[in-house]
C-alpha positions as CSV (number, residue, x, y, z in Angstrom):
1,X,3.0,19.3,47.0
2,X,0.8,22.3,48.1
3,X,-2.9,22.6,47.7
4,X,-2.8,25.7,45.1
5,X,-0.1,24.1,42.8
6,X,-2.0,20.8,42.8
7,X,-4.8,22.8,41.3
8,X,-2.9,24.8,39.2
9,X,-1.3,21.5,37.5
10,X,-4.2,20.0,37.3
11,X,-5.9,22.9,35.3
12,X,-3.0,23.2,32.9
13,X,-3.6,19.4,32.3
14,X,-7.3,19.8,31.4
15,X,-6.7,22.7,29.4
16,X,-3.5,20.9,27.5
17,X,-5.6,18.8,25.2
18,X,-7.1,22.7,23.7
19,X,-3.2,24.2,24.3
20,X,-2.2,21.5,21.9
21,X,-4.5,21.9,19.3
22,X,-3.9,25.7,19.3
23,X,-0.5,25.4,19.0
24,X,-0.6,23.0,16.1
25,X,-3.4,24.7,14.2
26,X,-3.3,28.0,15.5
27,X,-0.2,29.5,16.6
28,X,2.7,27.4,14.6
29,X,0.8,28.3,11.3
30,X,0.7,32.2,12.1
31,X,4.5,32.0,13.5
32,X,5.8,30.0,10.5
33,X,3.1,32.0,8.0
34,X,5.1,35.3,9.2
35,X,8.3,34.0,8.4
36,X,7.9,32.7,5.1
37,X,6.5,36.3,4.0
38,X,10.1,37.4,4.3
39,X,11.1,34.5,2.1
40,X,10.6,33.3,-1.6
41,X,9.5,30.5,-0.9
42,X,8.0,28.2,-3.8
43,X,7.3,24.4,-4.0
44,X,9.6,23.4,-6.5
45,X,12.6,25.1,-5.7
46,X,15.1,26.3,-2.6
47,X,13.4,28.8,-0.1
48,X,16.1,32.2,0.4
49,X,15.3,35.3,2.7
50,X,14.7,38.5,0.7
51,X,14.0,40.7,3.5
52,X,11.2,43.2,3.1
53,X,10.8,42.7,-0.8
54,X,7.6,41.2,-0.8
55,X,6.1,44.0,1.3
56,X,7.6,46.5,-1.1
57,X,6.3,44.8,-3.9
58,X,2.8,44.8,-1.9
59,X,2.6,48.4,-1.3
60,X,3.5,48.8,-5.0
61,X,0.5,47.3,-6.2
62,X,-2.0,48.9,-7.1
63,X,-4.4,45.9,-7.1
64,X,-3.3,45.8,-2.9
65,X,-3.6,49.2,-2.0
66,X,-7.4,49.3,-3.9
67,X,-8.4,46.4,-1.7
68,X,-6.6,47.8,1.3
69,X,-8.8,50.7,0.7
70,X,-12.1,49.2,0.1
71,X,-11.3,47.5,3.4
72,X,-11.3,50.7,5.0
73,X,-14.3,51.5,3.4
74,X,-16.1,48.0,4.5
75,X,-15.7,49.7,8.0
76,X,-18.8,52.2,7.1
77,X,-20.6,49.1,7.8
78,X,-19.9,49.1,11.6
79,X,-21.8,52.1,12.9
80,X,-24.9,50.9,10.9
81,X,-24.8,47.2,12.1
82,X,-24.3,48.3,15.9
83,X,-27.0,51.2,15.6
84,X,-29.5,48.8,14.0
85,X,-28.3,45.7,16.5
86,X,-29.1,47.8,19.2
87,X,-32.4,49.0,17.9
88,X,-33.4,45.2,17.2
89,X,-32.6,44.5,21.0
90,X,-34.4,47.1,22.4
91,X,-37.1,46.3,20.1
92,X,-37.6,42.6,21.0
93,X,-36.6,43.2,24.6
94,X,-40.8,43.7,25.1
95,X,-42.7,41.1,26.1
96,X,-44.8,41.0,22.5
97,X,-47.0,38.7,20.8
98,X,-44.8,36.2,19.1
99,X,-41.3,37.8,20.1
100,X,-39.6,34.6,20.2
101,X,-40.1,33.9,16.3
102,X,-39.2,37.7,15.7
103,X,-36.3,36.9,17.5
104,X,-35.6,33.6,15.9
105,X,-35.8,35.6,12.5
106,X,-33.6,38.0,12.8
107,X,-30.5,35.2,14.0
108,X,-31.5,33.1,10.8
109,X,-29.1,34.7,8.6
110,X,-26.0,34.4,11.3
111,X,-26.9,30.7,10.9
112,X,-27.1,30.4,7.2
113,X,-24.1,29.3,5.3
114,X,-22.6,31.7,3.2
115,X,-22.7,30.0,-0.1
116,X,-26.6,30.2,0.4
117,X,-26.2,33.4,1.0
118,X,-24.8,34.0,-2.2
119,X,-26.9,32.5,-4.3
120,X,-29.5,33.9,-2.3
121,X,-28.9,37.6,-2.4
122,X,-27.1,36.3,-6.1
123,X,-30.8,36.4,-7.0
124,X,-32.1,39.2,-5.5
125,X,-29.0,41.5,-7.0
126,X,-29.6,40.4,-10.5
127,X,-30.6,42.8,-12.8
128,X,-33.8,40.9,-13.4
129,X,-34.2,40.0,-9.7
130,X,-36.7,41.1,-7.1
131,X,-34.8,44.2,-5.8
132,X,-34.8,45.8,-8.8
133,X,-38.3,44.8,-9.8
134,X,-39.8,46.0,-6.4
135,X,-37.6,49.6,-7.0
136,X,-39.1,49.9,-10.6
137,X,-42.4,48.8,-9.6
138,X,-42.1,51.8,-6.7
139,X,-40.7,54.6,-9.3
140,X,-37.8,55.0,-7.1
141,X,-35.4,53.5,-10.7
142,X,-36.1,53.8,-14.3
143,X,-33.8,51.2,-15.4
144,X,-32.7,48.0,-14.0
145,X,-29.2,48.3,-11.5
146,X,-26.2,45.9,-11.9
147,X,-25.8,46.1,-8.6
148,X,-23.3,43.0,-9.0
149,X,-22.2,44.1,-12.1
150,X,-21.2,47.9,-11.7
151,X,-18.1,48.7,-10.6
152,X,-20.0,51.6,-8.5
153,X,-22.3,49.5,-6.8
154,X,-20.7,46.6,-6.0
155,X,-19.0,46.8,-3.2
156,X,-21.8,48.5,-1.6
157,X,-24.4,45.8,-2.4
158,X,-21.4,43.2,-0.9
159,X,-21.4,45.0,2.7
160,X,-25.1,45.4,2.7
161,X,-25.1,41.7,2.8
162,X,-22.5,42.0,5.6
163,X,-24.8,44.2,7.2
164,X,-27.9,41.6,6.6
165,X,-25.4,39.2,8.0
166,X,-24.4,40.8,10.7
167,X,-27.4,42.3,12.2
168,X,-28.8,39.0,14.7
169,X,-25.4,38.5,16.2
170,X,-25.0,41.9,17.8
171,X,-28.7,42.0,18.3
172,X,-28.5,38.5,20.1
173,X,-25.3,40.2,22.3
174,X,-27.3,43.7,23.0
175,X,-30.2,41.7,24.1
176,X,-28.6,39.3,26.8
177,X,-27.2,43.1,28.0
178,X,-30.1,44.5,28.4
179,X,-31.6,41.9,29.9
180,X,-29.1,41.6,32.9
181,X,-29.3,45.5,33.8
182,X,-31.0,45.9,37.0
183,X,-34.5,47.1,36.7
184,X,-34.2,49.0,40.2
185,X,-32.4,52.1,37.8
186,X,-35.4,52.2,35.5
187,X,-38.0,52.4,38.3
188,X,-36.0,55.1,40.0
189,X,-35.8,57.0,36.7
190,X,-39.6,56.7,36.2
191,X,-40.5,57.9,39.7
192,X,-38.3,61.0,39.0
193,X,-39.9,61.8,35.8
194,X,-37.4,60.8,33.0
195,X,-39.0,59.9,30.2
196,X,-38.4,56.7,27.7
197,X,-36.1,58.9,25.7
198,X,-34.2,60.2,28.6
199,X,-34.4,56.9,30.4
200,X,-32.7,55.1,27.2
201,X,-29.6,58.0,26.9
202,X,-28.3,58.6,30.1
203,X,-29.2,55.0,31.8
204,X,-29.5,52.2,29.3
205,X,-26.5,53.2,27.0
206,X,-23.9,53.8,29.9
207,X,-24.7,50.7,31.5
208,X,-24.2,48.9,28.0
209,X,-21.2,50.7,27.7
210,X,-18.8,47.1,27.7
211,X,-21.0,45.4,25.3
212,X,-21.1,48.5,23.0
213,X,-16.8,48.4,23.0
214,X,-16.9,44.6,22.6
215,X,-19.4,44.4,19.7
216,X,-17.6,47.2,17.8
217,X,-14.4,45.9,18.1
218,X,-15.6,43.0,17.1
219,X,-17.4,44.6,14.0
220,X,-14.4,46.5,12.9
221,X,-12.3,43.5,12.4
222,X,-14.9,41.5,11.1
223,X,-15.1,44.4,8.3
224,X,-11.4,44.4,8.1
225,X,-11.3,40.7,7.4
226,X,-14.1,40.6,4.9
227,X,-13.7,38.1,2.5
228,X,-16.8,35.3,2.5
229,X,-19.4,37.6,0.6
230,X,-16.9,39.4,-1.8
231,X,-15.8,35.3,-2.8
232,X,-19.5,34.1,-3.3
233,X,-20.9,37.2,-4.6
234,X,-18.2,39.0,-7.0
235,X,-14.6,36.9,-6.7
236,X,-13.2,40.3,-6.7
237,X,-15.1,41.8,-9.8
238,X,-16.1,43.6,-11.5
239,X,-12.7,45.5,-12.6
240,X,-11.1,44.4,-9.0
241,X,-13.5,46.9,-7.5
242,X,-14.5,44.3,-4.6
243,X,-11.1,43.4,-3.8
244,X,-10.6,43.5,0.0
245,X,-6.8,43.1,1.2
246,X,-7.9,39.7,2.5
247,X,-9.3,38.4,-0.5
248,X,-6.3,39.7,-2.4
249,X,-4.4,37.6,0.2
250,X,-6.5,34.8,-0.9
251,X,-5.9,35.8,-4.6
252,X,-2.3,35.6,-4.8
253,X,-1.9,32.5,-2.2
254,X,-4.0,30.1,-3.4
255,X,-5.7,31.1,-6.7
256,X,-2.2,32.4,-8.5
257,X,0.6,30.1,-5.7
258,X,2.3,33.3,-5.1
259,X,2.1,32.4,-1.4
260,X,4.7,34.5,0.2
261,X,2.8,37.7,-1.5
262,X,-0.4,36.3,-0.1
263,X,1.7,35.9,3.5
264,X,2.6,39.4,3.3
265,X,-0.5,40.6,2.5
266,X,-2.7,38.7,5.8
267,X,0.4,39.6,7.6
268,X,-0.6,43.3,6.8
269,X,-4.1,42.4,7.7
270,X,-3.6,41.1,10.7
271,X,-0.8,44.0,12.3
272,X,-4.2,46.6,11.2
273,X,-6.6,44.4,12.9
274,X,-3.7,43.8,15.8
275,X,-3.4,47.6,16.1
276,X,-7.5,48.4,16.2
277,X,-8.0,46.3,18.8
278,X,-5.5,47.3,20.8
279,X,-6.8,51.4,20.1
280,X,-10.2,49.9,21.0
281,X,-9.3,48.8,24.5
282,X,-7.4,51.7,25.2
283,X,-9.8,54.6,24.0
284,X,-13.1,52.9,23.9
285,X,-13.0,51.4,27.7
286,X,-15.9,52.5,29.9
287,X,-15.3,55.8,32.2
288,X,-15.2,54.0,35.5
289,X,-12.3,52.3,34.4
290,X,-10.5,55.3,33.4
């Protein structure tokens, strides 16, 4: 046995426990769930192949179409999150007093459980909560707003919570990328007379392009898969205005026990995520790799 073949087998031997777990708890459920979405699976009767009937029912269902539309509206969070996270990363990349505490404060929402976030923002968004109190004191509004009870505002309130939770995560990624940039290019630009704004747009942003691509793609996929915030804050209400495509899959599959319908909705969301991921990898690749 050659040395190369021995090292290859040894590598697969070390990977085997992780591959077995992935096969058992990720790959098999995905493939079997995809198969069940083409059937009339039930726990109390025999399963029959129904082809595209579940998918036809999905796209004739107003609630699913509303969820798909809301998932696309959720994509508005992506540019705001990325711009905010990059701005924060640039700000905390300076050596200022107590800067470590400042970085940690922005990362706290990332490690806070969704249930705690839901309770906290539920109080904040309440009609007699802190947000309405501040806005009333500043005379921005004249009557309390139902942030989670008004079907015109509820989805945007949830989007704001998602934006708030994502800032710290992407800030850390941009901060790591900023601290890995070579200082020589910045020093050369300073000697050439470039101001801070020019250095940021002409040097920093192009060198951050791979990180921007990865963070943007992750943010898009997270927006399309929005579920947790909806579940803890509104459960799809009011008047189904905050249903997302993935929450519809949960509602049908686990709440109403229509598992094939829920699996079909999950499969549609997965296809959208895969398509967008491939699109990002193809059209947002760094220019030097074209």
